[in-house]
Backbone as numpy.savetxt, mean C-alpha at the origin, in Angstrom:
# Nx Ny Nz CAx CAy CAz Cx Cy Cz
7.95 2.73 -13.91 8.72 2.70 -15.14 10.13 2.22 -14.84
10.61 1.26 -15.62 11.96 0.78 -15.36 12.96 1.84 -15.66
14.12 1.83 -15.00 15.15 2.85 -15.23 15.61 2.82 -16.66
15.80 3.99 -17.31 16.23 4.03 -18.71 17.57 3.36 -18.87
17.70 2.66 -19.99 18.96 2.00 -20.26 20.00 3.04 -20.67
21.21 2.89 -20.17 22.29 3.83 -20.48 22.79 3.59 -21.89
23.11 4.67 -22.61 23.70 4.51 -23.93 25.12 3.98 -23.82
25.56 3.12 -24.75 26.94 2.66 -24.74 27.87 3.83 -24.91
29.00 3.87 -24.25 29.94 4.98 -24.41 30.39 5.11 -25.84
30.58 6.35 -26.26 31.00 6.61 -27.63 32.33 5.95 -27.94
33.15 5.77 -26.89 34.46 5.16 -27.13 34.33 3.76 -27.69
33.26 3.05 -27.28 33.09 1.69 -27.77 32.74 1.68 -29.24
32.00 2.75 -29.68 31.68 2.84 -31.09 32.91 3.17 -31.91
33.73 4.08 -31.37 34.94 4.47 -32.09 35.93 3.32 -32.15
36.00 2.50 -31.08 36.95 1.40 -31.05 36.65 0.33 -32.08
35.39 0.33 -32.57 35.07 -0.67 -33.58 35.91 -0.45 -34.84
36.32 0.80 -35.05 37.09 1.12 -36.26 38.46 1.71 -35.93
38.95 1.46 -34.72 40.19 2.11 -34.31 41.38 1.58 -35.08
41.32 0.37 -35.59 42.44 -0.17 -36.38 41.90 -0.73 -37.68
42.63 -0.51 -38.76 42.20 -0.97 -40.08 43.10 -2.10 -40.52
42.63 -3.29 -40.32 43.41 -4.44 -40.76 42.84 -4.95 -42.05
43.66 -5.55 -42.91 43.18 -6.07 -44.19 42.10 -7.10 -43.94
41.11 -7.13 -44.84 40.05 -8.11 -44.74 40.58 -9.46 -45.15
40.13 -10.49 -44.48 40.65 -11.81 -44.76 40.03 -12.40 -46.01
38.82 -11.94 -46.38 38.15 -12.52 -47.53 38.03 -11.48 -48.63
38.31 -11.87 -49.84 38.10 -11.01 -51.00 39.20 -10.00 -51.18
39.34 -9.47 -52.39 40.38 -8.47 -52.70 40.04 -7.15 -52.07
41.07 -6.42 -51.74 40.88 -5.10 -51.15 40.76 -4.05 -52.23
39.94 -3.03 -51.92 39.80 -1.90 -52.82 40.96 -0.95 -52.58
41.26 -0.15 -53.57 42.37 0.80 -53.48 42.13 1.70 -52.29
43.15 1.78 -51.41 43.06 2.63 -50.23 42.43 1.92 -49.05
41.99 0.67 -49.24 41.38 -0.09 -48.13 39.87 0.11 -48.09
39.16 -0.88 -47.56 37.70 -0.79 -47.47 37.25 -1.26 -46.09
36.03 -0.87 -45.76 35.35 -1.41 -44.58 34.20 -2.23 -45.12
34.28 -3.53 -44.93 33.30 -4.46 -45.47 33.22 -4.37 -47.00
34.32 -3.85 -47.60 34.39 -3.79 -49.04 33.43 -2.81 -49.67
32.94 -1.81 -48.93 31.94 -0.90 -49.51 32.31 0.56 -49.40
32.90 1.00 -48.28 33.16 2.43 -48.08 34.63 2.72 -48.35
34.94 3.53 -49.35 36.34 3.86 -49.65 36.93 4.72 -48.54
38.19 4.45 -48.21 38.87 5.17 -47.15 39.81 6.25 -47.67
40.02 6.31 -48.95 40.90 7.32 -49.51 40.24 8.67 -49.42
40.82 9.58 -48.63 40.19 10.89 -48.42 40.15 11.70 -49.70
40.92 11.28 -50.77 40.87 11.99 -52.04 39.73 11.51 -52.91
39.12 10.42 -52.51 38.03 9.87 -53.31 36.88 10.86 -53.32
36.42 11.27 -54.49 35.35 12.27 -54.55 34.03 11.77 -53.96
33.86 10.41 -53.86 32.61 9.89 -53.33 32.58 9.86 -51.80
33.76 10.10 -51.18 33.85 10.05 -49.73 33.21 11.29 -49.12
32.33 11.16 -48.14 31.73 12.34 -47.49 32.80 13.21 -46.87
32.59 14.53 -46.87 33.56 15.45 -46.30 33.71 15.19 -44.81
34.89 15.48 -44.29 35.16 15.26 -42.88 35.76 13.89 -42.66
35.96 13.54 -41.38 36.59 12.29 -41.02 35.59 11.14 -41.18
35.98 10.08 -41.85 35.09 8.97 -42.13 34.65 8.30 -40.85
35.57 8.14 -39.90 35.23 7.45 -38.65 34.25 8.27 -37.83
34.47 9.60 -37.76 33.58 10.46 -37.00 32.19 10.44 -37.59
32.15 10.43 -38.97 30.86 10.40 -39.64 30.12 9.12 -39.32
30.85 8.01 -39.36 30.24 6.72 -39.07 29.77 6.67 -37.63
30.62 7.19 -36.72 30.27 7.18 -35.30 29.07 8.06 -35.03
29.03 9.25 -35.66 27.92 10.16 -35.45 26.62 9.57 -35.95
26.71 8.91 -37.10 25.51 8.29 -37.66 24.99 7.21 -36.73
25.93 6.39 -36.21 25.54 5.31 -35.31 24.94 5.88 -34.03
25.59 6.97 -33.52 25.10 7.59 -32.29 23.72 8.19 -32.49
23.54 8.84 -33.65 22.24 9.42 -33.94 21.14 8.39 -34.02
21.47 7.27 -34.65 20.48 6.20 -34.77 20.12 5.65 -33.41
21.17 5.47 -32.57 20.92 4.92 -31.24 20.11 5.90 -30.38
20.41 7.20 -30.48 19.66 8.19 -29.72 18.20 8.21 -30.15
18.01 8.09 -31.48 16.64 8.05 -31.99 15.90 6.84 -31.47
16.62 5.70 -31.41 16.02 4.47 -30.90 15.65 4.62 -29.43
16.55 5.27 -28.65 16.28 5.48 -27.23 15.07 6.38 -27.02
14.96 7.42 -27.86 13.81 8.32 -27.76 12.51 7.57 -28.05
12.56 6.68 -29.03 11.37 5.89 -29.36 11.00 4.97 -28.20
12.03 4.35 -27.58 11.78 3.45 -26.44 11.15 4.22 -25.28
11.69 5.42 -25.03 11.15 6.24 -23.93 9.71 6.63 -24.21
9.43 7.00 -25.45 8.07 7.37 -25.83 7.12 6.20 -25.63
7.56 5.00 -26.04 6.73 3.81 -25.90 6.45 3.52 -24.43
7.50 3.66 -23.57 7.33 3.41 -22.14 6.35 4.39 -21.52
6.43 5.67 -21.92 5.52 6.68 -21.40 4.09 6.35 -21.81
3.91 5.98 -23.05 2.58 5.65 -23.54 2.02 4.42 -22.82
2.88 3.43 -22.59 2.44 2.23 -21.89 2.03 2.55 -20.46
2.77 3.46 -19.81 2.43 3.87 -18.45 1.08 4.57 -18.42
0.85 5.46 -19.40 -0.43 6.15 -19.47 -1.58 5.18 -19.67
-1.35 4.19 -20.55 -2.40 3.20 -20.80 -2.67 2.37 -19.56
-1.59 2.02 -18.82 -1.76 1.22 -17.60 -2.56 1.99 -16.56
-2.29 3.31 -16.42 -3.03 4.12 -15.45 -4.50 4.21 -15.83
-4.76 4.38 -17.14 -6.14 4.46 -17.59 -6.87 3.14 -17.34
-6.15 2.02 -17.60 -6.75 0.70 -17.39 -7.05 0.48 -15.91
-6.14 0.97 -15.02 -6.34 0.82 -13.59 -7.56 1.60 -13.13
-7.69 2.85 -13.62 -8.84 3.67 -13.26 -10.14 3.03 -13.75
-10.06 2.47 -14.97 -11.24 1.83 -15.54 -11.63 0.60 -14.73
-10.61 -0.16 -14.31 -10.86 -1.36 -13.51 -11.47 -0.99 -12.16
-10.96 0.09 -11.55 -11.49 0.53 -10.26 -12.95 0.95 -10.40
-13.26 1.59 -11.54 -14.64 2.01 -11.76 -15.56 0.80 -11.87
-15.03 -0.28 -12.40 -15.84 -1.48 -12.60 -16.11 -2.23 -11.30
-15.23 -2.08 -10.31 -15.37 -2.88 -9.09 -16.11 -2.15 -7.98
-16.67 -1.00 -8.27 -17.47 -0.32 -7.25 -18.72 -1.15 -6.97
-19.14 -1.22 -5.70 -20.34 -1.98 -5.37 -21.56 -1.46 -6.11
-22.38 -2.36 -6.56 -23.61 -2.01 -7.23 -24.73 -2.90 -6.69
-25.68 -2.31 -5.97 -25.90 -0.87 -5.74 -24.91 -0.31 -4.72
-24.73 1.01 -4.70 -23.84 1.63 -3.72 -24.24 1.26 -2.30
-23.23 0.98 -1.49 -23.50 0.60 -0.11 -23.51 -0.89 0.10
-23.59 -1.65 -0.99 -23.51 -3.11 -0.87 -22.05 -3.52 -0.78
-21.79 -4.81 -0.75 -20.42 -5.30 -0.53 -19.92 -6.12 -1.71
-18.62 -6.01 -1.96 -17.98 -6.83 -2.99 -17.48 -8.16 -2.42
-17.56 -8.31 -1.11 -17.13 -9.57 -0.51 -18.04 -10.70 -0.99
-17.44 -11.83 -1.26 -18.17 -12.99 -1.76 -17.69 -14.23 -1.04
-18.38 -15.33 -1.27 -17.93 -16.59 -0.66 -16.51 -16.92 -1.10
-16.20 -16.62 -2.35 -14.85 -16.89 -2.87 -13.81 -16.04 -2.16
-14.06 -14.73 -2.01 -13.08 -13.85 -1.37 -12.92 -14.20 0.11
-13.99 -14.64 0.75 -13.91 -15.02 2.17 -13.19 -16.35 2.35
-13.32 -17.25 1.37 -12.52 -18.49 1.43 -11.05 -18.17 1.32
-10.72 -17.23 0.45 -9.32 -16.80 0.30 -8.82 -16.15 1.58
-9.66 -15.31 2.20 -9.29 -14.64 3.45 -9.06 -15.68 4.55
-9.93 -16.66 4.63 -9.81 -17.71 5.65 -8.51 -18.50 5.47
-8.21 -18.84 4.23 -7.00 -19.64 3.96 -5.74 -18.83 4.20
-5.74 -17.57 3.76 -4.54 -16.73 3.86 -4.18 -16.42 5.31
-5.18 -16.22 6.17 -4.91 -15.81 7.54 -5.25 -16.87 8.58
-5.46 -18.09 8.11 -5.65 -19.21 9.02 -6.86 -19.08 9.93
-7.95 -18.53 9.40 -9.17 -18.40 10.20 -9.83 -19.78 10.31
-10.06 -20.27 11.52 -10.63 -21.61 11.70 -11.98 -21.78 11.01
-12.24 -22.99 10.57 -13.49 -23.29 9.88 -14.71 -23.10 10.80
-14.52 -23.28 12.11 -15.66 -23.17 13.01 -16.13 -21.73 13.18
-15.34 -20.76 12.70 -15.77 -19.36 12.74 -16.55 -19.06 11.46
-17.78 -18.63 11.63 -18.66 -18.39 10.48 -18.40 -17.01 9.87
-18.12 -17.00 8.57 -17.97 -15.76 7.81 -19.10 -15.71 6.78
-19.86 -14.65 6.79 -21.04 -14.56 5.93 -20.86 -13.47 4.88
-21.02 -13.83 3.62 -20.97 -12.85 2.53 -22.32 -12.15 2.44
-22.36 -10.83 2.48 -23.63 -10.10 2.45 -24.37 -10.26 1.12
-25.67 -10.08 1.15 -26.45 -10.02 -0.08 -26.57 -8.55 -0.49
-27.14 -8.28 -1.64 -27.15 -6.92 -2.19 -27.86 -5.92 -1.29
-28.81 -6.37 -0.51 -29.56 -5.42 0.33 -28.92 -5.20 1.70
-27.88 -5.96 2.03 -27.21 -5.80 3.32 -26.35 -4.53 3.32
-26.22 -3.94 4.51 -25.39 -2.75 4.66 -24.48 -2.93 5.88
-23.33 -2.27 5.82 -22.32 -2.44 6.87 -22.83 -1.99 8.23
-23.69 -0.99 8.26 -24.15 -0.45 9.55 -25.38 -1.18 10.10
-25.78 -2.27 9.45 -26.95 -3.01 9.94 -26.75 -4.51 9.76
-25.85 -5.11 10.54 -25.61 -6.56 10.42 -26.80 -7.36 10.94
-26.93 -8.61 10.53 -28.02 -9.46 11.05 -27.88 -9.65 12.56
-28.97 -10.01 13.20 -28.95 -10.25 14.65 -27.96 -11.35 14.99
-27.14 -11.12 16.00 -26.15 -12.10 16.42 -24.85 -12.06 15.64
-24.73 -11.08 14.74 -23.53 -10.95 13.92 -22.98 -9.52 14.04
-21.71 -9.36 13.71 -21.10 -8.04 13.65 -20.41 -7.87 12.30
-20.21 -6.61 11.93 -19.61 -6.28 10.65 -18.09 -6.16 10.79
-17.38 -6.73 9.83 -15.93 -6.56 9.73 -15.59 -6.26 8.28
-14.41 -5.70 8.06 -13.94 -5.43 6.71 -12.76 -6.34 6.39
-12.68 -6.79 5.14 -11.56 -7.65 4.73 -10.23 -6.94 4.98
-10.23 -5.62 4.83 -9.01 -4.83 5.02 -8.46 -4.95 6.44
-9.33 -5.21 7.42 -8.87 -5.36 8.80 -7.85 -6.50 8.91
-8.00 -7.51 8.08 -7.09 -8.65 8.11 -5.96 -8.48 7.09
-6.30 -7.97 5.91 -5.30 -7.80 4.86 -4.24 -6.76 5.23
-4.69 -5.63 5.77 -3.77 -4.51 6.03 -3.47 -4.29 7.51
-4.39 -4.66 8.38 -4.19 -4.42 9.82 -3.71 -5.65 10.56
-3.83 -6.81 9.92 -3.42 -8.09 10.53 -4.18 -8.36 11.83
-5.46 -8.03 11.83 -6.31 -8.34 12.97 -6.47 -9.86 13.08
-6.82 -10.34 14.25 -6.90 -11.78 14.46 -8.13 -12.15 15.28
-8.46 -13.45 15.26 -9.52 -14.01 16.10 -8.89 -14.85 17.20
-9.50 -14.82 18.42 -10.59 -13.94 18.81 -10.11 -12.49 18.88
-11.03 -11.58 18.62 -10.68 -10.17 18.64 -10.11 -9.81 20.00
-8.99 -9.09 20.03 -8.29 -8.82 21.30 -9.13 -8.06 22.33
-8.98 -8.48 23.56 -9.74 -7.92 24.67 -9.55 -6.41 24.80
-8.31 -5.94 24.72 -8.04 -4.51 24.92 -8.80 -3.68 23.89
-8.92 -4.20 22.66 -9.59 -3.46 21.59 -11.10 -3.38 21.84
-11.70 -4.50 22.23 -13.14 -4.52 22.45 -13.52 -3.65 23.66
-12.70 -3.66 24.69 -12.99 -2.82 25.86 -12.84 -1.34 25.53
-11.84 -1.02 24.74 -11.62 0.36 24.33 -12.82 0.88 23.54
-13.31 0.08 22.61 -14.46 0.48 21.80 -15.72 0.62 22.66
-15.89 -0.29 23.64 -17.08 -0.23 24.51 -17.07 1.03 25.36
-15.90 1.43 25.84 -15.79 2.64 26.66 -16.20 3.88 25.85
-15.89 3.85 24.54 -16.22 5.00 23.69 -17.58 4.86 23.01
-18.25 3.74 23.24 -19.61 3.57 22.74 -19.74 3.39 21.24
-18.75 2.80 20.62 -18.81 2.57 19.17 -18.55 1.10 18.87
-18.90 0.67 17.67 -18.60 -0.70 17.27 -17.37 -0.70 16.37
-16.80 -1.86 16.20 -15.53 -1.99 15.48 -15.61 -1.44 14.06
-16.71 -1.72 13.37 -16.83 -1.32 11.96 -16.92 0.18 11.75
-17.08 0.96 12.82 -17.10 2.41 12.69 -15.69 3.01 12.61
-14.69 2.20 12.87 -13.30 2.67 12.87 -12.62 2.28 11.56
-11.94 3.23 10.94 -11.26 2.90 9.68 -9.98 2.11 9.95
-9.43 1.44 8.92 -8.23 0.62 9.11 -7.04 1.37 9.69
-6.89 2.64 9.34 -5.78 3.41 9.90 -5.87 3.47 11.42
-7.10 3.67 11.93 -7.29 3.70 13.38 -7.04 2.34 14.02
-7.49 1.27 13.35 -7.26 -0.08 13.88 -5.77 -0.38 13.92
-5.06 0.00 12.87 -3.60 -0.23 12.84 -2.92 0.50 13.98
-3.37 1.72 14.25 -2.74 2.50 15.32 -2.96 1.84 16.68
-4.17 1.39 16.93 -4.48 0.74 18.21 -3.70 -0.58 18.37
-3.68 -1.37 17.31 -2.95 -2.63 17.38 -1.45 -2.38 17.53
-0.96 -1.32 16.89 0.46 -0.98 17.00 0.85 -0.64 18.43
0.00 0.14 19.12 0.27 0.49 20.51 0.24 -0.77 21.39
-0.71 -1.65 21.10 -0.82 -2.89 21.89 0.44 -3.74 21.74
0.88 -3.93 20.51 2.08 -4.74 20.27 3.31 -4.07 20.90
3.38 -2.75 20.77 4.50 -2.01 21.35 4.53 -2.17 22.87
3.37 -2.09 23.51 3.32 -2.22 24.96 3.77 -3.61 25.41
3.40 -4.63 24.63 3.82 -5.98 24.97 5.32 -6.13 24.84
5.88 -5.54 23.80 7.33 -5.62 23.58 8.10 -4.88 24.67
7.51 -3.78 25.16 8.18 -2.97 26.19 7.86 -3.45 27.60
6.94 -4.39 27.71 6.56 -4.86 29.03 5.75 -3.84 29.82
5.02 -2.98 29.10 4.21 -1.94 29.76 2.75 -2.37 29.74
2.11 -2.36 30.88 0.71 -2.74 30.98 -0.15 -1.50 30.78
-0.91 -1.46 29.68 -1.74 -0.30 29.38 -3.20 -0.63 29.63
-3.84 0.13 30.47 -5.26 -0.06 30.73 -6.08 0.66 29.66
-7.38 0.40 29.66 -8.25 1.09 28.71 -8.20 2.59 28.91
-8.13 3.01 30.15 -8.06 4.44 30.45 -6.76 5.04 29.95
-5.66 4.31 30.17 -4.37 4.81 29.69 -4.39 4.97 28.17
-4.94 3.98 27.49 -5.00 4.01 26.04 -5.84 5.19 25.55
-6.88 5.51 26.29 -7.73 6.63 25.91 -7.01 7.96 26.04
-6.09 8.07 27.01 -5.32 9.29 27.16 -4.25 9.44 26.07
-3.83 8.32 25.52 -2.80 8.35 24.48 -3.36 8.53 23.08
-4.67 8.37 22.93 -5.29 8.41 21.61 -6.37 9.48 21.54
-6.82 9.71 20.31 -7.84 10.72 20.09 -8.79 10.25 18.99
-10.09 10.35 19.24 -11.10 10.00 18.24 -11.31 11.19 17.32
-11.42 10.89 16.02 -11.72 11.95 15.06 -12.81 11.49 14.11
-13.71 12.40 13.79 -14.78 12.07 12.86 -14.23 12.11 11.44
-14.60 11.13 10.64 -14.19 11.13 9.23 -15.45 11.19 8.38
-15.39 11.98 7.33 -16.59 12.16 6.53 -17.59 13.05 7.24
-18.84 12.89 6.89 -19.90 13.67 7.51 -20.21 13.10 8.89
-20.51 13.98 9.84 -20.76 13.53 11.21 -21.95 12.58 11.28
-22.92 12.77 10.40 -24.11 11.91 10.43 -23.81 10.48 9.96
-22.64 10.28 9.30 -22.28 8.95 8.84 -21.74 8.08 9.97
-21.43 8.70 11.11 -20.99 7.99 12.32 -19.73 7.17 12.07
-18.80 7.72 11.30 -17.54 7.03 11.02 -16.40 7.75 11.75
-15.45 6.96 12.24 -14.38 7.54 13.05 -13.01 7.01 12.65
-12.02 7.75 13.07 -10.64 7.30 12.99 -10.02 7.51 14.36
-8.97 6.78 14.64 -8.27 6.92 15.92 -6.82 7.27 15.61
-6.33 8.29 16.25 -4.95 8.71 16.07 -4.36 9.07 17.42
-3.14 9.57 17.41 -2.51 9.91 18.68 -3.03 11.23 19.23
-3.03 11.34 20.55 -3.34 12.63 21.17 -2.22 13.60 20.86
-2.50 14.87 21.03 -1.50 15.90 20.73 -0.22 15.67 21.54
0.90 15.57 20.82 2.19 15.38 21.47 2.44 13.98 21.97
1.57 13.02 21.60 1.69 11.65 22.11 1.89 10.63 20.98
2.53 11.03 19.90 2.74 10.12 18.77 3.59 8.92 19.18
3.15 7.75 18.76 3.89 6.52 19.06 4.15 5.69 17.82
3.21 5.65 16.92 3.30 4.84 15.72 3.20 5.74 14.51
4.08 5.55 13.54 4.06 6.39 12.34 4.27 5.51 11.11
4.09 6.14 9.94 4.37 5.44 8.69 3.19 4.72 8.07
1.99 4.94 8.59 0.82 4.28 8.01 0.40 5.00 6.73
-0.19 4.27 5.78 -0.72 4.91 4.57 -1.78 5.93 4.93
-1.83 7.03 4.16 -2.81 8.07 4.45 -4.18 7.73 3.89
-4.22 6.77 2.96 -5.49 6.36 2.38 -5.74 4.89 2.67
-7.01 4.49 2.58 -7.38 3.13 2.94 -7.96 2.32 1.78
-7.75 2.80 0.54 -8.06 2.02 -0.67 -9.49 1.45 -0.68
-10.47 2.29 -0.47 -11.87 1.87 -0.59 -12.17 0.62 0.24
-11.69 0.59 1.46 -11.88 -0.59 2.30 -13.35 -0.90 2.53
-14.20 0.12 2.50 -15.62 -0.09 2.78 -16.34 -0.88 1.69
-15.67 -1.07 0.56 -16.28 -1.85 -0.52 -16.39 -3.33 -0.17
-15.58 -3.79 0.79 -15.57 -5.23 1.10 -15.81 -5.46 2.59
-17.06 -5.60 2.94 -17.41 -5.93 4.32 -18.12 -7.27 4.35
-18.08 -7.91 5.50 -18.77 -9.19 5.68 -19.24 -9.28 7.13
-19.95 -10.33 7.45 -20.47 -10.51 8.81 -19.86 -11.77 9.44
-19.67 -11.69 10.74 -19.21 -12.86 11.48 -20.00 -12.97 12.78
-20.18 -14.17 13.23 -20.97 -14.41 14.44 -20.31 -13.79 15.67
-21.12 -13.46 16.65 -20.61 -12.98 17.93 -20.63 -14.17 18.89
-19.48 -14.67 19.21 -19.39 -15.84 20.09 -18.01 -15.86 20.73
-17.78 -16.84 21.58 -16.47 -16.96 22.23 -15.39 -17.39 21.24
-15.80 -17.77 20.05 -14.82 -18.11 19.03 -14.27 -16.85 18.35
-15.07 -15.81 18.31 -14.66 -14.59 17.63 -14.24 -13.47 18.57
-14.70 -13.55 19.84 -14.39 -12.52 20.83 -14.01 -13.21 22.14
-13.12 -12.60 22.90 -12.78 -13.15 24.21 -14.05 -13.32 25.05
-14.14 -14.40 25.81 -15.36 -14.76 26.53 -15.92 -13.63 27.38
-15.03 -12.88 28.06 -15.52 -11.83 28.94 -15.86 -10.54 28.20
-15.78 -10.58 26.86 -16.08 -9.38 26.07 -17.28 -9.56 25.16
-17.86 -10.74 25.16 -19.00 -11.00 24.27 -20.12 -9.99 24.49
-20.41 -9.69 25.75 -21.50 -8.76 26.06 -21.14 -7.30 25.77
-19.88 -7.04 25.49 -19.45 -5.66 25.22 -19.58 -5.29 23.73
-19.75 -6.32 22.89 -19.76 -6.08 21.44 -20.98 -5.27 21.03
-20.75 -4.17 20.35 -21.83 -3.35 19.79 -21.92 -3.66 18.30
-23.12 -3.66 17.79 -23.31 -3.99 16.37 -23.94 -2.84 15.58
-24.71 -2.01 16.25 -25.35 -0.88 15.56 -24.47 0.36 15.66
-24.40 1.09 14.57 -23.59 2.30 14.56 -24.31 3.40 15.32
-23.62 3.96 16.29 -24.19 5.02 17.10 -23.15 6.13 17.27
-23.61 7.25 17.76 -22.68 8.35 18.01 -21.74 7.99 19.15
-20.54 8.43 19.01 -19.55 8.13 20.04 -19.90 8.85 21.33
-19.75 8.13 22.42 -19.98 8.69 23.75 -18.61 8.99 24.36
-18.37 10.26 24.66 -17.10 10.61 25.27 -17.05 10.05 26.68
-16.10 9.18 26.95 -16.08 8.50 28.25 -15.66 9.42 29.39
-16.15 9.09 30.57 -15.71 9.79 31.77 -14.55 8.99 32.36
-13.37 9.53 32.23 -12.16 8.80 32.65 -11.67 9.30 34.00
-11.06 8.43 34.76 -10.46 8.86 36.04 -9.36 9.87 35.79
-9.24 10.82 36.67 -8.23 11.85 36.50 -6.84 11.24 36.64
-6.00 11.57 35.67 -4.62 11.09 35.67 -3.72 12.30 35.48
-2.66 12.37 36.22 -1.77 13.52 36.10 -1.07 13.52 34.73
-0.80 14.71 34.26 -0.11 14.84 32.99 1.27 14.20 33.07
1.90 14.29 34.23 3.22 13.69 34.40 3.19 12.18 34.20
2.10 11.56 34.69 1.96 10.11 34.53 1.83 9.74 33.05
1.00 10.48 32.32 0.79 10.18 30.90 2.09 10.39 30.12
2.82 11.46 30.45 4.09 11.74 29.77 5.10 10.64 30.06
5.13 10.18 31.30 6.07 9.13 31.67 5.73 7.82 30.95
4.45 7.52 30.84 4.03 6.31 30.14 4.38 6.40 28.65
4.15 7.56 28.06 4.49 7.77 26.65 5.99 7.63 26.42
6.77 8.17 27.35 8.22 8.09 27.23 8.70 6.65 27.29
8.09 5.88 28.18 8.48 4.48 28.33 8.17 3.69 27.06
7.02 3.98 26.47 6.64 3.29 25.23 7.48 3.75 24.05
7.67 5.06 23.94 8.39 5.60 22.79 9.85 5.20 22.80
10.42 4.95 23.99 11.83 4.53 24.06 12.01 3.16 23.41
10.96 2.37 23.43 11.04 1.05 22.81 10.76 1.08 21.33
10.32 2.24 20.84 10.00 2.38 19.42 10.91 3.35 18.71
11.92 3.84 19.42 12.86 4.77 18.81 12.27 6.16 18.59
11.20 6.48 19.30 10.54 7.78 19.15 10.90 8.65 20.34
11.30 9.86 20.09 11.66 10.77 21.17 10.45 11.19 21.95
10.61 11.41 23.24 9.47 11.81 24.08 9.07 13.24 23.76
């Protein structure tokens, strides 16, 4: 809602009549007139009781206040209608049947153009019977939100694919919030000149189940006391409504990671990591957080 317009100061209304000069056109009425209609002689029996200027000012102020109230009411009603229209629109764009995708050839062309995805990379719009957890052979599932909100790129980064392989999950099992967190740590490490291995990244992060455990969906966040990236949206705006498939090749994944790509959704396997001292992890976190303005 736009900020309410301020009422003009009452002084400006009073100043309109602060001086009574003779009218240039037409004869004046006895005692002077305003626009030749309202008598100013306080003895005139037709004159309203009280000060004429105050009465005029009060009337003008009352009318303006009434007008402002009407404007506010209209704005409130318009806001309510807009919210209802938005909810109605959201209800209309749910996938039908449930579990199918709203991604289309048109939306994927827009995605390709907006993020400069090369034409040689195949993007496939699912049919109604396709599901995110069962991509065709030789393809993997991605969500449009990964590019719109997470700014993911092709070929998919090596550190990300290795991290997912160590935990035994595929990319589509991670929600956008988790992808943003992982990419944020990667960018931060590059800016700070810190080399983070897959094992190091695993010590800095924590897998969490989202939804029902049988749905095999996960999120990735910071380990306890190891926060590095903040400010992400708490919701992901129905990202699962728009999924598509892309080929698994050296065009979409780094060459040495092609064999690491998982396509079927499975339960996460807790990795066996080499023992690392707590002091080492704390020191690494401190080095990264110093470059992000985050206290250790």
